[in-house]
N, C-alpha and C positions, 0 to 999 in steps of 0.2 A: 324938122319939116323941110329945110332945105334938101335933104337927101330925098324926100318924096318928090319935090319939084325935078330935081335933077333926074329922077327915074323917069319921070313923064317925058321930059326934054330929049334925053339919050335913048328912050325906047326901052330901057331896062324892065319897067314894071311890066310891059307887055310881054317882052322875052320870059319873063319869071312866070307869068301865067302860062305860056305855051310849056314851058318845062315842067311846070306843076302838073298842068292837064296829062302830060304823059307818064307821069308816076303810076307804078301800080298800086302801092300802099307805102304809107310811112306813119309812124307814131308820132303825135305830137303829145310830149311828156309835160305836164304842168299841174299845177294845183288846182284842185277842184273849182276854186272861187275863180280862178282865171279862166277856165273853160267856160263857167256860167257867163263870164263878162263877155267872152267871144262868141259864144251862142247867142247871147241876146242881140248881139250886133248883126251876126250873121245869118242866122236861121229864119227862114220865112215859109208860111205853109205852102206857097206855090212854087218854091224851087224846084228845078227839074231833079237835081241830086239833092236829097233832104241830108242835112248833117246828123252825125249821132245826136242821141238824146242830150238834154241838159245835164243829166247826172252821169253821163259816161266818164267824166274824169275822177280824179281822186275825191276824197273827203275833205271840203274846208282848206285846209293848208297841205294837206299831204298829196304828195306827188302821184300821180297816175297816168298812163298812157290812153291815149284817145287815138283809136285807128281811123286813119282817113284814106280814100281813094284820092287818085289824082284828079278828078273831077271837083271832088269836095274840097281839097286842098286849093284848086283855082279858085273856086267860090269863095273860100274863106279870105284868101290873098285880095281879090277884088273888093270885098266888104271892109276888109280891116283897112285897106289903102284908102278908101273914101272917109271911112270914119276916123281916121287920124289926121286928117286935114283940119287946118286952122278953122276953116270957115264951116265946119261940120257942126250940128247940133249938139254933138257930144259934149260932155263935161271935159275939162283938162285931164282930170285922172282917169277917164275913160279913153280918151285920145293917147294918152301915155300907154295904156295895156296895149291898145291896138297897135301902136308904133313898135313896141317891144316884140310882140309877137310876129309882126310882119316883118322886122327886121331880122329876127331868128330864123324865119323861114327863108328869107331871101339868101341869108349867109349859107345856108344848105344848099338851096337851090343854084346858087351863083356857081357851085361846084360841078354841076351837071353839064356833061358834054353830050349833046343831042346826036352826034355823029358816032358816039361809042356804042357799038352795039354788046359788047362785053364790058364788064368792068364790077367795081364793088357795088353793092346796095346801096341805098340811099339810107344815111344814118337818121336817127329820131332827131326831131326838132325839139330841144331841150328848152324850158323857161324855168331857169333855176339859177339866178344871179349869186356868185359867190365872191368872197373878198381873195384877193390877189396874194399870192405868197411872197415873201420878200426875203 
């Protein structure tokens, strides 16, 4: 939660939204249940840019890619950022999902250089925690 506060204070959140808006396309790779949790927080009937449907992700625990445009990614980030806040009406387990997805997207977007015309494509945003190797 402190990271969210710092993102607001430092302007990182706004910078991430601007970077997201400029992305042509990116895949969010996550379990179907994770996508449905994101979709329920983010999708609204009157959004200018509708998100892919609830069933766009994998089935249940299976990983599947959800293709997003830049405007869709910016919309998702804005709504997840709000939903992850402690004063949100969301339950703690929902806020944890929103925060996890926001942080994964932020890690990818923080690598984007807005001044770079040529470069590598944006990698997929993957939500699949693994154990570290020792």
